[in-house]
N, C-alpha and C positions, 0 to 999 in steps of 0.2 A: 815698167808697170809696178814692180816691187818697190822701187825707189819712190814712186808717187804715193803708193799705199803707206809706206813708212812716214813720208812727209805729212800726209793727211792725219795719221795717228798722232804724230808728235804735236802738230798744231792743235788738234782736238784736246789732247791732254793739257797742253799749255793754256788753252782757253778756259778749260774747266778749273784748273788750278788758280788762275787769275780771278775767276768769278768767286770761287770759294774763299780766297783771301779777301776779296772786297766785301763779301758778306760777313766774314768773321770779324772784320775791323769796323763794321758799321755799328754805330751807337743805336740803342733802341729808339724807336719813334714815339713810343707810348711810355709815359712816366708811371711810377708806382701809383701816384695819386689818380691819374687818369684811368689806370687799370682797375683800381678799386671802385671808382665811380661807374665804369662800364659794367663791372660785375654786379654792383648793387642795383643798377638799372634793370638788368636782365633777371636777377634773382634777388628781390628785395630782402633785406635783413641787415643785421649789425655785422660790420667787418670785425673779425677777430684777429686775423693775421694775414700779412702779405709777404710772400717769399719771392725773391728774385732768382730765377733759374736761367739757363743759357738762352733759350728762345721764347720763354714765356714767364708770366708771373703766376704763382699758385696762391689763390686767395680762399681763405676759410670764412664762411659767413654763418651766422646763427639766424635762422628764419623765425618768423613770428610764432610758429608752433613749437619752437625749441629745438628743431632739427638742425644739426650742423652739416653743412655741405661744403664741398671744395670745388672750385671752378678754376679753369686756366684761361688766361688772357694772353694772346699772342703779343709779344712786345714790339712787333713790327706793324701788324695790321689792326690790332685791337679786337680781333675775333674772340668771342667769349664762348666757352664750351664747358659743360659739366665734366668733372674729373671723377669718375666712378671707381677709381682704384682703391 
């Protein structure tokens, strides 16, 4: 019983490690240019800056009323969300 449990735990950890390594080595599916376009479609304005971070792009936009906002675009899925930090 104990031997089976240990084997299960070892296989689980091995599987998780393999998945993490595969995700870590995967190149972004969304380019900087695509991320900027997605951000601009969701939040119209002038692109001021695009920064590449580990799992997303951080994009600063100036809206028509002069407000500057920051949004994040997931570099794998293209999901756009407001970054209110």
